[in-house]
C-alpha positions as CSV (number, residue, x, y, z in Angstrom):
1,M,-0.6,0.2,-0.2
2,L,2.8,2.9,1.2
3,G,4.5,1.9,-2.1
4,I,1.6,2.3,-4.2
5,L,0.5,5.3,-2.4
6,S,4.5,6.7,-3.0
7,M,3.9,6.1,-7.0
8,A,0.6,7.4,-6.8
9,M,1.9,10.9,-4.9
10,R,5.0,11.1,-7.7
11,R,2.6,10.3,-10.5
12,F,-0.2,13.7,-9.2
13,A,2.9,16.0,-9.2
14,R,4.4,15.2,-12.3
15,L,0.6,15.5,-13.5
16,F,0.0,18.3,-11.6
17,A,3.3,19.9,-13.6
18,S,1.5,19.1,-16.7
19,S,-0.1,22.1,-18.7
20,S,-3.8,20.5,-18.5
21,L,-4.0,21.0,-14.8
22,R,-2.0,24.2,-14.5
23,R,-4.9,25.3,-16.6
24,F,-7.5,24.0,-14.2
25,A,-5.5,25.6,-11.6
26,A,-6.1,29.1,-13.2
27,I,-9.4,28.2,-14.4
28,S,-10.3,27.8,-10.3
29,S,-8.4,31.0,-9.9
30,V,-10.7,33.1,-12.2
31,G,-13.7,31.4,-10.8
32,A,-12.7,32.3,-7.8
33,L,-12.2,35.8,-8.4
34,A,-15.8,36.1,-10.3
35,L,-17.2,34.4,-7.1
36,L,-15.8,37.4,-5.3
37,A,-16.6,40.2,-7.5
38,S,-20.4,38.9,-7.7
39,A,-20.2,38.8,-3.7
40,K,-19.6,42.3,-3.8
41,D,-22.7,43.3,-5.4
42,A,-25.0,40.8,-2.6
43,H,-27.3,39.1,-4.8
44,A,-28.9,36.3,-3.7
45,S,-28.7,32.8,-2.9
46,G,-30.1,29.3,-0.3
47,Y,-28.2,29.1,2.9
48,L,-26.9,25.6,2.0
49,T,-26.4,26.4,-1.7
50,A,-24.9,22.3,-2.3
51,R,-26.8,21.5,-5.6
52,Y,-23.7,21.3,-7.8
53,G,-24.3,19.4,-11.0
54,S,-27.8,19.3,-10.4
55,D,-29.2,15.7,-10.8
56,Q,-25.4,14.3,-11.8
57,G,-24.4,15.7,-8.5
58,T,-24.9,12.4,-6.0
59,P,-23.2,10.5,-3.1
60,A,-23.7,7.4,-6.1
61,T,-22.2,9.2,-8.7
62,P,-18.9,8.7,-10.1
63,N,-17.3,12.1,-11.2
64,P,-15.7,15.0,-10.3
65,Y,-18.9,16.5,-7.7
66,A,-17.9,13.2,-5.9
67,V,-14.5,15.7,-4.6
68,Y,-17.6,17.0,-2.4
69,F,-20.3,14.7,-2.3
70,N,-18.6,11.6,-1.3
71,P,-14.6,11.6,-2.0
72,A,-15.3,7.3,-1.7
73,A,-17.5,7.8,-4.8
74,M,-13.9,8.8,-7.0
75,G,-13.4,5.4,-7.4
76,G,-15.7,4.7,-9.8
77,T,-13.8,7.1,-12.1
78,K,-11.4,6.2,-14.9
79,G,-8.6,8.8,-15.8
80,T,-8.2,12.1,-15.5
81,Q,-11.3,14.4,-15.2
82,V,-12.4,17.7,-14.7
83,V,-15.5,19.5,-14.7
84,V,-16.4,23.2,-14.6
85,D,-19.9,24.1,-13.4
86,I,-21.6,27.1,-13.3
87,S,-25.0,27.9,-11.8
88,L,-27.1,31.3,-12.6
89,V,-29.5,31.7,-9.7
90,L,-32.4,34.1,-9.5
91,R,-34.2,34.5,-6.4
92,Q,-37.4,36.5,-6.0
93,A,-38.4,36.9,-2.0
94,S,-40.6,38.9,-0.3
95,Y,-41.5,39.8,3.6
96,V,-44.7,41.8,4.8
97,R,-44.0,42.9,7.7
98,D,-46.9,43.0,10.1
99,T,-48.1,45.3,12.9
100,T,-47.3,43.0,15.6
101,A,-43.7,43.2,14.8
102,L,-43.5,46.7,15.8
103,S,-41.3,47.2,18.8
104,P,-41.2,50.4,19.8
105,S,-39.5,51.5,23.4
106,N,-42.4,53.2,24.1
107,P,-46.1,51.9,23.2
108,S,-47.3,55.5,22.8
109,A,-45.4,55.1,19.4
110,L,-48.0,53.1,17.8
111,Q,-50.0,55.6,17.8
112,D,-47.9,57.7,15.4
113,G,-48.8,56.8,12.0
114,S,-45.5,58.0,10.4
115,Y,-43.7,55.4,12.3
116,V,-46.3,52.9,11.9
117,A,-46.0,53.1,7.8
118,S,-42.5,53.2,7.9
119,N,-42.3,50.4,9.8
120,T,-44.6,47.8,7.9
121,G,-45.7,46.8,4.5
122,K,-43.8,44.7,2.0
123,G,-40.1,44.3,1.3
124,T,-39.0,42.2,-2.3
125,M,-36.2,41.4,-3.6
126,L,-35.0,40.2,-7.1
127,N,-31.2,39.3,-7.2
128,L,-29.1,37.1,-9.5
129,L,-26.0,35.4,-8.7
130,A,-23.7,33.2,-10.5
131,L,-21.9,30.1,-8.1
132,P,-19.4,27.9,-9.6
133,Y,-18.2,24.7,-8.8
134,I,-14.5,23.3,-10.1
135,G,-13.0,20.0,-9.3
136,A,-10.8,17.5,-11.3
137,T,-9.9,13.1,-10.5
138,T,-7.4,11.6,-11.2
139,D,-6.8,7.8,-10.9
140,L,-3.2,8.6,-11.9
141,G,-2.6,5.5,-14.0
142,T,-3.5,3.1,-11.3
143,K,-6.2,0.7,-10.8
144,S,-7.3,1.3,-6.9
145,F,-6.2,5.0,-6.0
146,R,-7.6,7.7,-6.8
147,L,-7.1,11.8,-6.2
148,G,-9.0,14.9,-6.6
149,G,-9.4,18.5,-5.6
150,A,-12.3,21.5,-6.1
151,F,-12.9,24.6,-5.5
152,Y,-16.6,25.5,-4.3
153,I,-19.0,27.0,-1.9
154,P,-21.2,24.9,-0.2
155,Y,-22.7,27.6,2.3
156,G,-23.7,30.6,1.2
157,G,-26.3,33.6,2.1
158,M,-26.3,37.1,0.2
159,A,-29.1,39.3,-0.5
160,K,-29.6,43.0,-1.5
161,W,-33.8,44.3,-0.6
162,D,-35.2,46.7,-3.3
163,K,-35.3,50.4,-2.1
164,Q,-39.1,51.8,-1.2
165,T,-40.8,54.7,-1.2
166,E,-40.1,56.6,1.8
167,T,-42.3,57.9,4.5
168,A,-42.4,61.9,4.9
169,G,-40.5,62.6,7.5
170,V,-38.5,59.2,8.2
171,P,-35.3,58.8,6.0
172,G,-34.8,55.6,6.9
173,S,-37.5,53.7,5.4
174,V,-36.3,53.7,1.8
175,N,-34.4,50.9,2.8
176,G,-37.8,49.0,3.4
177,A,-39.8,47.9,6.4
178,Q,-37.1,44.4,6.7
179,R,-34.0,47.0,7.2
180,W,-33.9,46.0,11.3
181,H,-32.8,42.6,10.5
182,N,-31.6,42.8,6.7
183,I,-30.8,46.0,4.2
184,S,-28.0,44.1,1.9
185,G,-25.9,41.2,3.9
186,T,-23.4,38.0,2.5
187,I,-22.7,35.2,4.2
188,L,-20.2,32.9,2.4
189,A,-18.2,29.8,3.2
190,M,-15.7,29.2,0.6
191,H,-13.9,25.3,0.2
192,T,-10.6,24.6,-1.3
193,T,-10.8,20.7,-1.0
194,L,-7.9,17.9,-1.5
195,A,-10.0,14.2,-1.8
196,A,-8.4,10.7,-1.9
197,S,-10.0,7.4,-2.1
198,Y,-8.8,3.6,-2.8
199,T,-10.8,0.9,-4.0
200,I,-11.0,-2.6,-2.3
201,E,-11.3,-4.6,-5.4
202,P,-12.2,-8.4,-3.8
203,L,-15.5,-6.1,-2.1
204,D,-15.8,-4.0,-4.8
205,L,-15.9,-1.1,-1.9
206,S,-13.9,2.2,-2.2
207,I,-13.7,4.3,1.3
208,G,-12.7,8.1,0.6
209,A,-11.8,11.0,2.4
210,N,-11.3,14.8,1.6
211,F,-9.8,17.8,3.7
212,S,-10.9,21.4,3.3
213,G,-9.5,24.8,3.9
214,V,-12.4,27.1,4.5
215,F,-12.6,30.9,4.3
216,H,-15.4,32.2,5.5
217,T,-16.6,36.0,5.2
218,V,-19.4,38.0,6.5
219,S,-20.4,41.8,5.8
220,T,-24.3,42.9,6.5
221,V,-25.7,46.7,7.0
222,R,-28.9,46.5,9.0
223,A,-31.0,49.1,10.6
224,R,-30.3,49.7,14.8
225,N,-30.9,51.7,17.5
226,V,-28.9,51.7,20.5
227,D,-32.2,50.4,22.3
228,D,-32.3,47.7,19.9
229,S,-36.2,49.0,18.9
230,D,-37.6,50.4,16.1
231,N,-38.2,54.0,17.3
232,T,-37.8,56.3,13.9
233,V,-37.4,59.0,16.2
234,D,-36.7,59.9,19.8
235,P,-39.0,61.4,22.0
236,N,-37.3,64.7,21.0
237,G,-38.5,64.4,17.2
238,R,-35.2,63.9,16.6
239,I,-34.3,60.6,14.2
240,A,-33.2,57.8,16.3
241,E,-32.5,55.6,13.8
242,G,-29.3,53.9,12.9
243,R,-27.0,51.9,10.9
244,S,-25.0,49.0,11.7
245,Y,-22.1,47.7,9.3
246,L,-19.9,44.7,10.0
247,T,-17.6,42.7,8.0
248,A,-15.5,39.8,9.2
249,Q,-13.2,36.9,8.2
250,G,-12.0,33.6,8.8
251,L,-9.9,30.6,7.9
252,N,-10.7,27.4,9.4
253,A,-10.7,24.0,8.3
254,T,-13.5,20.5,7.7
255,A,-13.1,16.7,6.5
256,S,-15.5,14.2,5.4
257,G,-15.5,10.6,4.8
258,G,-17.4,8.2,2.7
259,L,-18.4,4.7,1.4
260,Y,-18.9,3.6,-2.3
261,F,-20.2,0.7,-3.1
262,E,-20.7,-1.0,-6.7
263,P,-21.1,-4.2,-7.3
264,K,-19.2,-6.5,-10.1
265,A,-22.0,-9.0,-9.4
266,L,-24.8,-7.3,-10.7
267,H,-22.6,-6.1,-13.6
268,R,-22.2,-2.7,-12.1
269,K,-25.9,-1.9,-12.4
270,L,-26.1,-0.3,-8.5
271,K,-24.4,1.7,-7.1
272,L,-24.8,3.0,-3.6
273,G,-22.5,5.9,-1.5
274,L,-23.0,7.0,2.2
275,S,-20.9,10.0,3.4
276,Y,-20.0,12.0,6.1
277,T,-19.3,15.9,5.9
278,A,-18.0,17.5,9.3
279,P,-19.0,21.3,10.3
280,P,-16.6,23.8,8.9
281,G,-14.1,24.6,12.0
282,F,-15.4,21.3,13.7
283,G,-17.4,23.0,15.6
284,E,-18.1,27.0,16.5
285,T,-16.4,28.9,13.7
286,R,-14.6,33.0,14.6
287,M,-14.5,35.1,12.1
288,S,-12.5,38.3,13.0
289,G,-13.4,42.0,11.7
290,T,-15.2,45.5,12.8
291,L,-18.1,46.6,13.4
292,T,-19.1,50.7,12.2
293,Q,-22.5,51.8,13.9
294,Q,-24.0,55.2,13.1
295,L,-26.8,55.6,16.0
296,G,-29.1,58.5,16.0
297,T,-28.4,61.5,15.3
298,S,-24.4,61.0,16.4
299,P,-22.0,60.8,14.2
300,A,-20.5,57.1,13.0
301,G,-18.2,55.8,15.4
302,D,-15.1,54.4,15.5
303,N,-14.4,50.7,13.6
304,Q,-14.8,48.9,16.5
305,N,-13.0,45.1,16.8
306,I,-15.0,42.4,17.1
307,D,-15.2,38.7,16.1
308,F,-18.4,37.2,14.8
309,L,-19.2,33.4,16.3
310,Q,-21.5,31.0,14.6
311,S,-21.7,26.9,14.3
312,Y,-22.5,25.2,10.9
313,P,-24.2,21.8,10.3
314,D,-22.6,18.1,10.1
315,I,-24.7,16.5,7.0
316,I,-25.1,12.6,6.4
317,R,-25.6,11.5,2.7
318,F,-26.6,8.2,1.3
319,G,-27.3,7.6,-2.3
320,A,-28.6,4.9,-4.9
321,A,-28.6,4.6,-8.7
322,Y,-29.9,1.2,-10.5
323,R,-29.6,0.2,-14.3
324,L,-33.4,-0.9,-15.2
325,S,-32.0,-1.3,-18.7
326,Q,-30.2,-0.2,-21.7
327,K,-32.6,3.0,-21.6
328,W,-33.4,3.2,-18.1
329,E,-31.7,4.1,-15.3
330,V,-33.3,5.5,-11.8
331,K,-31.3,7.7,-8.8
332,G,-32.1,9.1,-5.8
333,D,-30.5,10.7,-2.8
334,F,-31.3,11.9,1.0
335,E,-29.5,13.9,3.0
336,Y,-29.7,14.6,6.9
337,V,-28.2,18.3,8.0
338,R,-28.0,19.1,11.7
339,W,-28.7,22.5,11.6
340,G,-29.6,22.3,15.2
341,L,-26.0,23.1,16.2
342,F,-26.8,26.5,15.0
343,K,-28.1,28.2,17.8
344,K,-27.0,31.8,17.5
345,Q,-25.1,34.0,15.8
346,C,-23.3,36.2,18.2
347,V,-21.2,39.2,17.9
348,V,-18.4,39.8,20.6
349,L,-15.6,42.4,21.4
350,S,-12.2,40.9,19.6
351,G,-10.9,37.5,21.7
352,G,-14.4,37.7,23.8
353,N,-17.1,34.4,24.0
354,C,-20.3,34.4,23.6
355,D,-21.9,33.0,27.6
356,V,-25.5,33.6,27.6
357,N,-28.8,31.8,29.3
358,E,-31.4,30.0,27.5
359,D,-33.3,33.3,27.3
360,G,-30.6,35.2,25.4
361,S,-28.9,37.8,28.7
362,P,-25.8,37.2,29.3
363,I,-24.8,34.8,32.2
364,N,-22.5,37.1,33.9
365,D,-21.2,41.0,34.4
366,V,-17.8,39.6,32.4
367,A,-20.7,38.4,29.6
368,S,-22.5,41.5,29.0
369,K,-19.2,43.6,28.5
370,Q,-18.1,41.2,25.7
371,I,-20.9,40.6,23.8
372,V,-22.0,43.7,21.3
373,L,-25.2,41.2,19.9
374,N,-26.8,37.9,19.8
375,L,-29.1,37.1,17.8
376,K,-30.8,33.7,18.7
377,R,-31.4,31.3,15.8
378,D,-32.6,28.5,17.9
379,W,-32.6,26.5,14.2
380,Q,-33.8,22.6,13.9
381,D,-32.4,19.6,11.9
382,A,-33.4,19.3,8.7
383,I,-33.9,16.6,5.9
384,G,-33.9,16.4,2.2
385,A,-34.4,13.7,-0.2
386,R,-34.9,13.6,-4.1
387,L,-36.1,11.0,-6.6
388,G,-35.5,11.3,-11.2
389,P,-35.1,9.0,-13.7
390,S,-32.3,9.2,-16.5
391,Y,-33.4,8.2,-20.0
392,Y,-30.8,7.5,-22.3
393,L,-32.0,8.1,-25.8
394,N,-28.2,6.4,-27.0
395,D,-25.0,6.1,-25.9
396,D,-24.3,9.8,-26.2
397,V,-27.3,11.2,-24.9
398,E,-29.0,11.5,-21.4
399,L,-32.2,13.0,-20.4
400,F,-32.9,13.4,-16.7
401,G,-35.0,14.8,-14.4
402,S,-35.9,14.8,-10.7
403,L,-38.5,15.9,-7.9
404,G,-37.4,16.7,-4.6
405,F,-38.3,18.4,-1.1
406,T,-36.2,19.9,2.0
407,T,-37.8,20.4,5.3
408,S,-37.3,24.0,6.9
409,A,-34.4,24.5,8.7
410,V,-35.7,27.8,10.6
411,P,-38.7,27.6,12.9
412,K,-41.1,30.7,12.8
413,S,-40.1,32.1,16.1
414,T,-36.6,33.3,14.7
415,I,-37.1,33.2,11.2
416,D,-36.6,37.0,9.6
417,A,-35.6,39.3,6.6
418,S,-31.5,37.4,6.5
419,T,-33.1,33.7,6.7
420,I,-36.0,33.3,4.8
421,D,-36.5,29.4,4.8
422,S,-39.5,27.3,5.0
423,F,-40.2,23.5,3.2
424,R,-39.2,23.7,-0.1
425,L,-40.2,20.9,-3.0
426,Y,-37.6,21.0,-6.2
427,A,-37.9,20.0,-9.2
428,A,-35.6,19.8,-11.9
429,I,-35.3,18.8,-15.9
430,G,-32.0,18.7,-18.2
431,A,-29.7,16.4,-20.3
432,K,-26.3,15.9,-20.9
433,F,-24.4,15.4,-24.6
434,E,-21.2,13.4,-24.7
435,V,-19.9,15.9,-27.5
436,S,-16.8,13.2,-27.9
437,Q,-14.6,10.9,-26.0
438,H,-12.7,13.7,-24.1
439,L,-16.0,16.0,-24.1
440,S,-19.3,16.0,-22.1
441,L,-21.8,18.7,-21.9
442,A,-24.7,19.1,-19.7
443,A,-27.4,21.6,-19.1
444,S,-30.8,22.0,-16.9
445,Y,-33.2,24.2,-15.2
446,N,-33.5,23.5,-11.7
447,H,-36.6,25.5,-9.8
448,I,-36.9,25.6,-5.6
449,F,-40.4,26.6,-4.5
450,F,-40.7,28.0,-1.0
451,M,-44.0,27.3,0.8
452,P,-45.5,30.7,1.9
453,V,-44.7,31.6,5.7
454,N,-47.0,33.6,8.4
455,N,-45.4,33.4,11.6
456,I,-47.6,36.4,12.8
457,G,-47.7,36.6,16.7
458,E,-44.6,34.2,16.5
459,S,-41.5,36.1,16.6
460,S,-39.5,35.3,19.6
461,F,-37.0,38.4,19.3
462,A,-38.6,41.2,20.5
463,R,-39.8,39.3,23.9
464,N,-35.7,38.0,24.1
465,K,-33.6,40.1,26.9
466,V,-30.5,42.1,25.8
467,P,-28.2,41.2,24.1
468,S,-30.1,38.9,22.1
469,R,-33.1,41.3,21.6
470,S,-34.2,42.8,18.6
471,P,-37.0,44.0,16.6
472,G,-39.7,41.8,16.0
473,A,-40.1,39.5,12.9
474,D,-43.8,39.0,12.6
475,G,-45.6,38.9,9.2
476,K,-45.2,37.0,5.8
477,Y,-42.5,35.6,3.7
478,S,-42.2,34.1,0.9
479,S,-39.8,32.6,-2.0
480,Q,-38.7,31.2,-4.9
481,I,-35.7,29.9,-6.7
482,G,-35.1,29.4,-10.5
483,M,-31.6,28.0,-11.3
484,L,-29.9,27.2,-15.0
485,N,-27.0,25.0,-14.7
486,V,-24.4,24.3,-17.2
487,N,-21.8,22.0,-16.9
488,A,-19.0,21.0,-19.1
489,T,-16.4,17.7,-18.1
490,I,-13.1,17.1,-20.0
491,K,-11.4,13.6,-19.8
492,F,-8.2,12.5,-20.6
């Protein structure tokens, strides 16, 4: 085994020096820069964006998407393959803030027509984003060993809400009634991954693992007051509404492992894949950055050094594919995402910790001085499933489609304009063309429909204790996503 590994690494080094993989590295860099450029425009995507390759990306499909979905499935690949994948995502969302969300520091403000009008009503957004996946696998000329690498963004949330007609006397209202939770924002976790697999030939079983460096970045703009209310003016009639701008970055790691089974006894008609992906940072992640706030009529304060803390989920995936005949194959996959680990998003002074009680209040005076803002999330675990057929017109053309669903990770009590989620329905239809022995192209349209959410009277934010208090987010939420996925696979 050590001899094989040594030979494989030497061959991989020679292969990496070849012009083909140099080109792949260049493409990866361009893809990363393009994504970063689009991030500045704060477009939109779902929080878990891993739909690479549409129905071609599953834990039981041997191709370069396996670097992420299940590194063991690389055991079913041959030669060297490079995939360049891009998804054009158009997201529409709306939030109608209800009067039950109003959170003034003085209840008498509820009789102020300008206050009510500027803090209720419909906010909308229509955002466009391009999401890349660039990956490669190679067998290094060996029978059982595979190496792979990829760049992708499995977790990401980006949004820029439309401006509204300004309510007279309330200049901040131009940013919409949802501004107390989001005006524009970006949260991305960019992965650069190296993966390996080894096939145990007598068992028709491949085992695999990957390791990823993860670059996190967050930037967000929201309305905020010194007392965490949604007051628009103070008791003296002066503007009370302010703005908060946060930006932070961090670097950590994650890993995953899996199994892939393709029995020769069934003439390789059956493919099974199982994988586990650890959370980025293997727990709580910490991003370091700055917070700038302009509260009321006071001038903008100096940049405050802060840390942004949150936890991502781990994921279990299972996939299966069975070739019913020469013309038909059926594919399905299932995922369990432990979003229950995502309890809060916390902003603390640089180097501080977010030690809070169940109700969101600091556990002691030390914690109170360290915590700038704590947003309770209390998300819940989610599951998803997908099933669909492939029909092979001939050896060169595959038509595919699928239907699927995922359950909501976000409870009604903590949903807001920055975390719109609900029970989702998925539909996909597409085709893959083997242009030549060395090139295949695929395209698909994928639609994601979010069931409407009505949480009037259920938002917990305004009832939380400082520093977890935030203006109420009661109202009606809707969203849908249309995604055009195109990809090219080069084989040599």
